[in-house]
N, C-alpha and C positions, 0 to 999 in steps of 0.2 A: 504494500500500500504506500502511496505517496501522500504525506500529511501536510495540512495547512498549518499556519503559525499557531492556531488555537488547538492543535493536535488532532482535529477531526480530519479524516483522510480526504485527499483531493480526488484520488482515483483508487480503485480496487482492481487487482489483476489476479489471474489464476496462479501466478508465482507466489503472490502474497495474499492468499484468500482470507475470507471471513465467513463466519456462520451466522452473522447478524442480519436477519431479514429486514430489520428496520433501517439498515444502512444501504443494502443493495437491491431491495425489493424481491418479489417472488421470482421473476424471470432471471434476474442476475444471480440470485442465490442458487437457482436450479442449474444455470450454466456453469457456475463454479463447481458444483457438486458433480455434474456430468463430466466435466473435464478431469476432475480428480479421480473419477471412477474409470477413466480410460476410454470414454466414448469419443469419437472423432468429431469434435466441435470446432468450427472456425475460430481463429484467434480473436480475442476481444478484451476490452477493459470496461469497467463500470464507473460512471460518474455517480457518486453516492447521493442518496436522498438528502443528506445534510447539506450538500452543496447548493441544491435548489432552495432549500429552506433558508439558508444564509443569504443567498442572493435576493430572494423575494422579500424577506423581512427587512433587508437593508434599504429598500427603496420606500420612501415615505408615501408617495402617491399610491403605490401598489398596496402598502400596508393599510391605507385608508379603505381601498376597495375590498380588501380581504375582511376588514372589520364589518363591512356591510353584508358580505357573503355569510358571515358567521350567524347572522340573524334570520336567514331565509329557511323556508321549508319547501318540500317538493311542489306545493301548490302555489308558491309565490309567483305573481305575474311578472316581476322584474328579473326573474332568474336568467332568462335568455339574454337580455340586454347587459346585465352585469357580467355575465360570463364572457361576452364578446369584448367588453372593455378590459377585463383582466387579461385575456389572451393577447390583445393588442399591446398592452403595456409590457408584458413579459417579453415579447419578441423585440421590443424596442430597447430593452435593457442590455448594457454591455456585460459580458461575463467578468466575474472577478479576475483580476490579473493573475493570481497564483494558479487558479483553475485553468485559465486560458493557456498559460505556459505549459502546464503539465499535459493538458489535452493535446496541444499542438505537437508536443514531443512524441506522444503515443501514436498520433495520426501519421507522423512522418516515419515512425518505426514500422508501420504496416504498409507504407507506400511500396510499390505503385498501385496496390490493390484498391478497388473501390470499396467503400464501407457502407454498412447498414447501421442506421441509428434508430434504436428501438426503445420503446417505453418499458419500464420495469417498476411499476407502482408497488409500494409496500403491501397493499392488499390485493394485488393482482395474482392470478393463477393459483388461488387457494383452492382447497378441495371442495369447499361449499360455496364459493363465489367464482364467477368467471367474468372478467372485464374484456373478453376477447372482442376486438374490433372497436372498442370505445376510445382507445388512445391511438395516437398517430405514430407511424414508423416511416422512415425515409430511406429508400434504397438507392444503391449505386451513387453514393455521395463520394466526392473526391476533393482532396485538398482541405487545408485547415479552415478556410473561410466557410465552405459549404457545411462542414461538420459542426462548426460553432453555431451557425444558424439553425441547423437541424436539432441540436441539443435544446436550444431555447424553444423551438417549435414543439418538441416533445413535452417539455415542461408545460407549455401553454395548453397542450391537448388534454391535460388533466382537468382543465376548467372549461371544456366544451359542454354544451347544455346536456347532451346525452350522458356523459360521464358523471356530471354532478347529480343529475336526476337519479341515476342508478345508485349512487352512493347514499343519497338522501332517502331513497325508496327501498330497493331490494336489499342493500347492504345495511340498512337501518342506522346509518350514521347521522348524527345531528351536530349542529354547531361547527360545520366545516370551515376551516380557515386556510391552513396550508396543507395541500394534498402532498403526502410524502411520495415523491417521484424520483426514482433513480433512472439512469439512462445507460443502455448498453450500446457501446460503439464496437462494431464487429466487422471482421473481414467479410466482404461480400463475395459469394461464390457465383461465378457466371454459369448458371445452371442449364444443362441440356434438358433435364426433366426435374420437376418438383412435385411435391405432394404432401398430403397429410395422411396419418394412419391413426386408427383407434383400436385399442386392444379389447374393446367390447363393441357390439353393434350400436351405433349412435341412436338408432330408433328403438330397438327392442332391449338394449342393454345385455344382449346375449354374450356372456364372457367366453363362450367356446369359439368365438370368431374374432379374427382380425380383419378390419375393413380398411382398405387402402384406396385412396383417391388421388389420381395423378394426371398431369398434363405436360405439354411441352413448354419450356421456358421457365420463367420465375414463378414461384409459388404465389406471388401476389395476385396472379390471374385467377387463382382458385379461391383464396381466402378473402379477397377484397373486390375483385372485378366480376366475379360470378361467371367465369368462362366455363364452357362445357368440359368435363373431365371424365376419364375412364374410372371405373370402379372395379376393384378386385376384392372378393370375400374369401378369406382363407380359413379353413377349418384347422384349429390348433391341434386337434387330435390326429387327423389323417393327412394334413397338409394339402388336402384337395382345394383347388382354386376354382371359384366361380367368377367368370369375367363378364363385365358389361361394358363394351367399348362404345365410346361416344364419338361423334364427328366433332373434330376440334378445329374449327375454321380460323381461330385466332390464338395468338400467344402473346405473353408479355416478355419483352427483352430490353436490354440496355438501349437507351435513346442515343444512338450514335451521333446524332446532330449536335447534341450538347455535351456528350460524354458524361452524362449524369442523369439519374432518374430512369424511369421506365416509360416505354411506349408500347401501344398495341401494334401488331403487324400481322398480316395474313400468314397462317401456317403453310409451309411448303406443301403442295398438293400430295406428294408421296407420303406425308406423315399424318394427314388429316384423319384417316380412318385406321391408321396403324396403332397398335398398342404402344402406349407411352412407356411401358415397363416390360422388360423381358421376364420370363418365368424365373430365371435366376435372380434378377433384381427384386422381384416380388418376394422371393425367398429371403433375400438379405434384409429387406425392409421388415418383413414379418418377424425374423429373428431379433432384429434390433428392437422392435416393439415389445416382444415378449421379454427380452432382457430388461428393458425399462420397467415393465410391469412387475417382474420378479424383484427388481431392486427396490421399488417404492411400494410394493405390496398393495397396489390398487390400480384400477384401469387407467390407462394413459392416452393422452391426445398429443401426438408429436408432429412436427414439421421436419421434412427432410428434402434433400436434393441430391442429384447425381451431376457431377461436372462433365465436361466434354471428354474427359479421360476415363469416365466410368467409375469415379471414386464417389462413395456414399458419404454424405455429411449429415449429421444431426444438427438441426438449426435451433430447435427448442422443444421442450416437452413439459406437459402440465397434467395434473389429474383431470379426468373427465368429470365435469360438474354434473350434479343431479342424479348420479347413479343410485338407484334404489338399493335397499339392503335385503332384497328378496328376489326370488327367481334366479335365472342364470347369473345375474350380476353379483349374487351373494357368494359365488364360488362354491368350492367343496362339493362337486357333483357326485352323487352316488346313485347307482342303478340297482333297483330292487326287482326281484322276480320270484313268483311263487308257483310257476308252472308245474313243478313236480312235487314240491314239499306239501302242497295243499292236500295231496292224497292222504298224508299222515296227520296233518294239523289243519283241518278245515274250520272255518268260522273263527270265533273268538277263542283264544287259548289262554289259560290262566297264567298268572305271574309265576306260580310254582313250576308249572310244566316248562315254561320258557326258560326259567333259570336252570332247570335240570338239563334240557336239551342243549342249551348254549354251552353248558359245562361239558356235556357228553361230546358235542361236536369238537370242542377244543381238544379233549383227550384223544378222541378217535383220529383226528387229523394229525396229532403228534405221532400216533402209530403209523398213519399214512405216510408221513414224512420219513419215518424210519424205513418203511418198506421201499420207498422210492430212493433211498440212499442219500437223503439230505442230512447234512451234519447238524449236530446239536447246537453248534455256534450259530448257524444260519437260522435255525428254528428260534433261538433266543432273540436274534436280531429282528425277527418278524413276529414277535409275540403278539403285537396288536392285530396282525392279520388273523392268526389262529384263534384269537379270543373273540373275534367279531365276524364270524362267518354268517351269522343270522341276525335278523332285525325283527322287532315287534312293532308293527304299525297299526294303530287303532285296534290293538289286541290280536292282530293276525300275524302269522309267522312268514317271513320272507327271507330268501337268499340275498345277501349283500354281494352282488356279482363282482364288484370291484375287488373285493378281498378274495373271492374264488379265483379270479384271474391272476391276482398277485401270487396266490398259492401255486397255481399252475406254472407260473413263470419261474418258480424255484426248481421245477423238475428238469432233469437232464433232457434235452431235446424237446422242450415244451412246445416249440412252434409246430411240432408234428402231432401233438396229442391234444391241443386245445379244442379242436372241433369234436374229437371223440369224447372229451369230457363234457362238452355241451350236450351231446347225445345221452350220455350216462345220467346227467342231471335232469334231462328232459326240457331244457330251455328251448324256446322256439326261434329265438333270434340271436345271432352272434353278437359279441361285444368286444370292442377293441379297447384295451387299457390306455387311458389318456396320460400315461407316464412314459417318459423316454426309456428305452432299453439301454442298459449299459453296453457301450460299444466294445465288442470283443476284439482284442488284438489277434493276429494270426496265431501267435503262440498259445494264447488262452483258448482260442476256438478249437485248435486241433490237438493241443497237448494237455488241456485241462477239461474242457467241456465234452469233447468227443470221447475220451476215455470214460468219463462218467456215464455217458449214454450207453457205451458198450457194456459197462459194468451193470447198468440197470437191465439191459437186455439179457445178459447172462444170468443175473439174479432172478429175473422173471421166468426165464426158461427153466431154471432149476426149481423154482417154486411151483410152476405149472406141472412139472414132472412128478412132484410130490404132493399134488393137490389133495389126494385121498388121505394121505398121512396127516397133512396140515389140518384139514377139516376134521379128521377123526380125533386129533388131539384137542382141538377146540371144543368139540362136542363132549369129549370125556371130561375136560376141565369144567365145562359149563354144568353138566349134570352132577358132578361131584359137589358143587356149591349149591346149585339150584335145588336139588332134591333135599338138601338139609334146610335151606331157607324156607321152602314152601310148607314145611312141617312145623315151623316155629309159630308160637303164639305171640305175635307182636304186641297184642293188647296188654300182656302181662309184663312187658319190659319197661323199665324206667327210661326217661328221656335220654340220659347219657349213654345207655346201652343201645338205644335206637340209633343215636348218632354214630356210635362206634360201628354198628352193623352196616349203616349206610356207607361209611368210608371203606369198610371191608368189601362191599359189593363193587364199589368204584375201582378199588385196587385189583381185585381178583378178576373182574371181567372187562370193564371198560379199558383198562390199561393193557389188556391182552386181546384186543380186537383186530389183530393183524389178519387172521384167517378170512373173515368176511371181506376185508379190503382186497386181499389177494384174489379171492374168488370173484369179486366184482369185476376185476380186470380180466380174469379168465373168461367170464361170461361175455364181457364186452367184445373180446377178441373172437371167441369161437362162435357165439351166436351171430355176431356181425358177419363173420366169414360164411356161416351157414346161409344166411339170407342172401348174401352176395352170390354164392355159388348156386343157390336155388334159382336166382334170377338169370344168371349168365349161362348155366349149364342145363337147367331144367325148364327154361322158358316160363318162369313164374312171374308173369307180369302183374298179378294181383298182390304179390308180396304176402301170400297166405301159406305157402308150402312150408316155409321154415317154422311157422307157428304150429301147423298141424303135425309136423314131424316130432316136436318135443311134447306133444299131447300124450296123456296116458302114462307118463313116467312113474313107475312104482316108487314108493318110499317118500312121497312128499307129504310131510306131516300137516301142513296147513290146510289140506283138504279133509283131514280126518274128522275134525269137529262136525262138519256138515254130514258126513257119512254116519257118524255116531248118532246124530239126531234123526236121521232117516231110519236107522235101526230102532231107535226109541219109538218113532211113529208107528213102525210096523208092529212093534211089541204091544203098543197101546191099542192097536186095531184088533188084537186078539182078545181084548177084554171090553165087551160092549158097554158096560157101565162106565169104565174109565174113559173110553172114547167119547161118550156123551158128555161126561164131565168136562173134558178138555175142550170140546166143541162149544159148550153152552154156558158153563159156569163163569163167573167173573175171574179173569186170569189172576188178579191179585190174591185171590183166596185159594188158588189151586195148590201151591206148594204145601200149605198146612193141611188141606183136606186130603190130598193124596197120601201124605205121610201118615195120617191118622187111620187109614183104612187097611184092614188086615188083608183084603184081597188084592191090594196094590203093592205089597211089600217087595215082590220081585222087581216090579217096575221102579219102585222107589230106590231100591239098591242100585239099579243101573243109572238112575238119575243122579244119585249121590256120587257114583263113580265118574259120571260126566262132569259134574261140578268140581270134583277133586282134580280131574285131569285138565279141564278147560274152564273152570270157574273164574280164573283170572282174566278171562277175555271180556270184552265189552265193545260196543260200538265206539268209534273214535278211540281205539284202544291204546294209542300212543299219547293220549291226553290224560294226564294223571288224575285230573278232577272228575273224570267220568266214573260212574258206578259200574262195578264188575257184575258178572252173572251171579257170583256168590252173594253180592249185596242185594241183587234184585232177581232172584230165580224165576219170578213169574214171567220174565222176558223169554225164558226158554219155552214156557208153556204157550206163549203167543206164537212162537215159531212152529211148535208142534201143531197148534190149531190151524195155521196156514197150510201145513202139509196134509193134515187130515181132511180139510175142507175141499181139497182137490178131488177127493173121492176117486182117486186113480191109483190103484195098487201098484201099477207099473212105475209110477213116478216116485214111489217110495222104495223101489227095488235097487239096492246098492249094487247088486251083481249086474243088473241091466245097465246102470250108469257106467260101470266098468267096461261092459261090452261096447257101449257107445263110444267111450274114449278110445278103446282099442281099434274100433272100426275106423275112426278118423285117422288114427296113427297108421293103420295098415294101408288105407287108401293112399295116404301121402307117400308111404314107403314104396308102394307099387308104382306110383306116378314117377318118383325119382328113379327107380330102377329101370323103368321103361325109357326114360330120357338118357340114361347112362349106359344103355345096352351097347355092347361092343366097344366100350371105352374103359378098359380095366384099370388104367392108371387113375383116371378121373373118378371112377367108382370107388377105388381104394381110398383116395384122398377124401372124397365126399363122406365116406363111411366113418373115417377117423374124426373128421370135423364134427359130424353129427353126434358121435358118441361123446365127445367132449362137451358139446353144447348142451346135450341132455344132462350130463353130470353137473355142469356148472349151474344150470337153471334149477335143478333139484337142490343142490347145495345152497343156492341163494335163497330159495324159499324156506328151507329148513333153518337156516341161520337167521332169517327174518323172524321166523317163529320163535327162535330162542330170544331174540330181542323183545318180542311181544311178552314172553314169559317174564323177562327181567322187569319190564315196565309194570307188569302185574304185581310183582313182589314189592317194587318200590312204591307203588300205589297203596298197597296194604300197609306198608311201614309208615308212610306219611299220614295215612288216615288214622293209624294208631297214635301217631305223634299229635295230630290234631285233637284226638280224643283226650289225651293227657293234658294238653293246654286248656281245653274246654273245662275239664274236671277242676282245674286249678283256677278257673274263671279268668284266664288270661285271654281267651277267645270266647265269643258268644256261642259258637258251636264248632264242632270238629271240622266241618267243611270249610271254615274260614282259613284253615291252614293253607289252602290252595290260592289264597289271595296274598300270601307272603312269598318270599323267595327262599331258596335253600339256605343261602348265607344268613338271611335274617333269622331263620329258625335255629340253625346251629350256633350262630353268634350269641343268641339269647342263652343257650345252654352253656357256652364256653366263657361268657363274660366279656365278649368283644362287641356287643351290640351298640349302635349309636342311637337307636330308638328302642325304648323298652315298653312302650304302650302298644303292644301287638294288636289289641282289639281295635284301637283307634286307627292304626295303620291298615289293618285288614278292611275296616269299614270304608276308609277312604278309597282303597283300591276297588272294593265291590261297587261303590257308586260310579267310579270312573269306568269300569268295565261294563256295567249295565248301560251306560251311555253308548259305548261302542256297539253293543248288541241292538239297542232299541232306537237310538236317535241318529247316530252318525252313519253315513254311507260307508260301505266297505271299500277299501282302496282297490284300484285296478290291479290286473294280473301283473303288469310290468309298467314301471314308471321311474322317473328320475327325481330326486330331491336335491335341493341346493342349500348351502349354508347349514344352519342348525336343523337337523332332520325334523324335529317336532314344531318348528317355528316357521310360519308362513309357507307351508307346503300343503298342497291339496291332494297329493297321492293319486294323481290322474295322469294317464298317458295322453299325449297330444291328440291322437286320433282314436276313435272308437272302432275297433276292428271286429266287433260282433256282427253276426249275420243279421241282415235287416229282416223286418217282419214280413216282407213280401216274398222272401225265399220259401219255396215249397220243398226244396231239397237241401239237405245238410250233408256234410262229408266229414268223416273222421278216419280212424285207423281200424281196419277190420282185423280182429285178432282171433276169432273163432267162427268158422264157416257155418252157413245156414241162413235161410231166409224166413222171416216171420212177419205176418201181418196181424196186428192186435192193438187193443187199447193200451195206452201207456199209463203208468202210475208214477207221478213225480214224488220222490221221497226225500225229504230234507234231513230227517233224523230217524234212523231205523230203530232207535230205542223206544219210540212211541209204539202204541198197539197197532201196528201196521197189518192190515188184512190183505193178503195177496192171493189171487186165483188165476194164475197163468197170464197175467198182464206182462207187458214189457216194462222192466224196471228202468226208470230214468233218474239219474242223480248227478249232482255236480262232481262228486268224487266218491270213492269208496276206500275202505281199508279192510284188513282181514276180518274185522268184526262184523262185516256185512254178509260174509259167506253163508251163514245159516239161512238167509233169505233166498239164496239162489235157487234151491230146488223148487220153490213155489212160483217161479217166473218162467216165461217162455223166451225171453231175450233180455239183454242188458245194454243200455246206452249210457255212456259216461262222458260228461263234458271235459273233464281233465283226465290225465293219465297217458301212459305210453305203452308200447308193445310189451315191455317187461314189467309194467306195474302189476301189483298183486292181483287186482281185479281181473286183469287180462290172463295171468298165469292160471289162476284157479278156475276161471270160466272155461278155459281150454280143457283143463282136467275134467270138468264136469260136462263138457260137450254142449254148453249153452251158447247160442249165437250172441256175439258181443262185438260192439264197436266202442272204441275209446277215443279221447282227444277230439271231441266234436265241438268246435268253437261255436258259441251262440246257441247251444242246445236248449238251455233253460229259458233263454230269451224267446225262443220260438215255440217250444212244445209245452203243453199244459196237460194235467191229468184229465183223462177222458178223450183226448185226441186219439185218432187211429193213425198209425204209421206203418209203413213197410220198411223193414230194415234188412240189409244184406251184410252179414257178418264176414263175408269174404272181401267184397269191394269197399266196404266202409261207407256205403251210400245209405242215407236215411231219407225217406220221402214221406212228407205229411199228406195223408189222404183225406181224412174227414174225422168227424167225431161221432160217437154213439154206437160203435160196434162192440159187441161183447165177445164175439167169437175169435178164436186164435187158430191159425193154421200154420203148420210148419212143413217145410220141404227140405 
């Protein structure tokens, strides 16, 4: 800095900078900071605001005018006249001699370049204010005399009517006297192309875009003269460029006649419709804009130019004024999707269930990382990702796709398996992570990452070769613990013992969940191969052959509960009185009535055996708050009533069901054999793939059933804990435990709770979750949030992709062949007393707890789900025509409608309403 005799600086330079905005103004301070940060900014000096204040206050005539100004308001009639008199007087003033000498020396040091003389008011370019265009700038000035005059004219522009009105109005300033105005004197670049760029869309404030506007010549043509300009919108995530080229008949250039200032001239004809920036230049400007946004942590508005040598210069940058704190402008975009997880957690899910599954996912994906060969150091570095795989939005469970893809990116060769992971997760649309990938050097790519990929392939091959052993050990360990836990009387245990038992379950099973993960990859590969070979080698255009080939696989436990119920129904048919009771008595009274009758003891013994084996099950059985069949055994009698009401002995014949499954399987095998006749190598390979696909699907279903059993045990343990807390009057009733989280309950036991009024906390949560059920709309299937997730987000996707009400035909994924025409029954909650009589079951989603309803229906239509979802697998086992993944199903189909469904093609046609008959072919 060059100082005046009173120690206030005469000039401020980048070599001797300051951080005092009151001295150099917003623009000057930003230029000093940009230069210090290494951005390419043309050379400049700043005439500080104190120089203007000293010069203006020293003139008595001007001081008198400023006294008058201090009394005015925005509505004052004399504002325009007084502003004009102040400006005239400022221009007439001589510069103080010390300032003039220092300024002349700086101008000469930047010669022979032309100079730009720009305003830098102290209150200019603030985040909440924008004085853009209100103060004057003077371009292509040359020589000391022109620069002196330009400095005074910039000072004078602080007192033009528009600037004063803005300060008195928008800026809320009162009693204005001396406007603190610094002046930037900067080397002028003879620009080939100039422009402005915004790091958010200036109209929508979408922070995922950079908007660049450019034209030929000086930028004054764009910012002041309103010349037509090209517009380029760049997607920050994909770098895709959308161009809108304008015809540019004029441009602003140096006025050659006077060698000062600008003039308009016609643009050369060959440039008028040509893009003013190349793709490479757009990329450089975009990167410059993003670098600025990252440095200042808010959207930026910048001016730039390219000289005739192609060099990029940053002329100035400022925050974008008026950006709202919501929507894309809030930043922190997160993509949420429940395409697949809704099959397990439909509707509102309790805080307890969410806290449990969030913890379970964290543990299981630590196991996943170990299987994939990810080091513990990397896992620890990405702890936030592992702990936030799921979200809870208005009580509904969603995948946090950003974290899923962050996890995938940790895997060796992740770029090859991201799409397969999407398929395994069941998401319908791809997602590209909006974070730059670390650029791998040649050495890192081929001598670090490639060996990791090879190691993963070797490890996976070894695991696949031992899949029976791995699954066998898992099942052995599972039953060793589960068989002991299910016999325990949780109600008799004190809270600290229940807590200890929970942690034992977590340690013994969740931290040993590698076998299901390995098998999921096994299924993904071999079932995927089976479908591909079926299509390519067996001409399976309908994509149904692979499904039919894995039908009827023996040893799938998840189908056994339904078969057990069918046997119970057959048994009850042999006792006319019992049959009549089940058909006509109130179902709530049946468990006690049947148990009390001597002539029903054989049936009662089988019923108790069913409840002992499968009583942990319930509808929505992965939601801990749901009641199990042991809690509500009358639900079993409602299912039996549905079976008996069919009055069709063949429908209750388990052996006949098995024969139907085998017929589907046999027909598919014959079809494949016919296609592969005379092709021994292909037949051998196809047979090996089929054998492994069947094994993988069976393992997957059985280990899912093991998961269901664990949930059943945890449900009983937590309900017992809730009972204990209710007995001690810490909760109003035992069910309120599900409105707490795991940590809140165990912290209360351990002495680490931050809230000890559990009843009040549970009551608050119950009221909140009741609103989610009864008042607030459910979020969309897939949407993006910005900023704080629960603040100013509507949880809606931009476009409604549901089928319109005019469509008579719907399409999904056919998973079990067969055509049915029948009335539909839409079921929201199968735990209600649902009466079924060969209708087509329609639901948003199903889980294993729905399986007992299947024998009483003629077909199944599911809005959500995939070809490997549980509803699809079990329906194939039972030979029930089924279509899943039908977008817009519940929007279009209502109970009582008649539809024709094709379980092979996946097509569903709405025919009419009022038909009671069902025909199957």
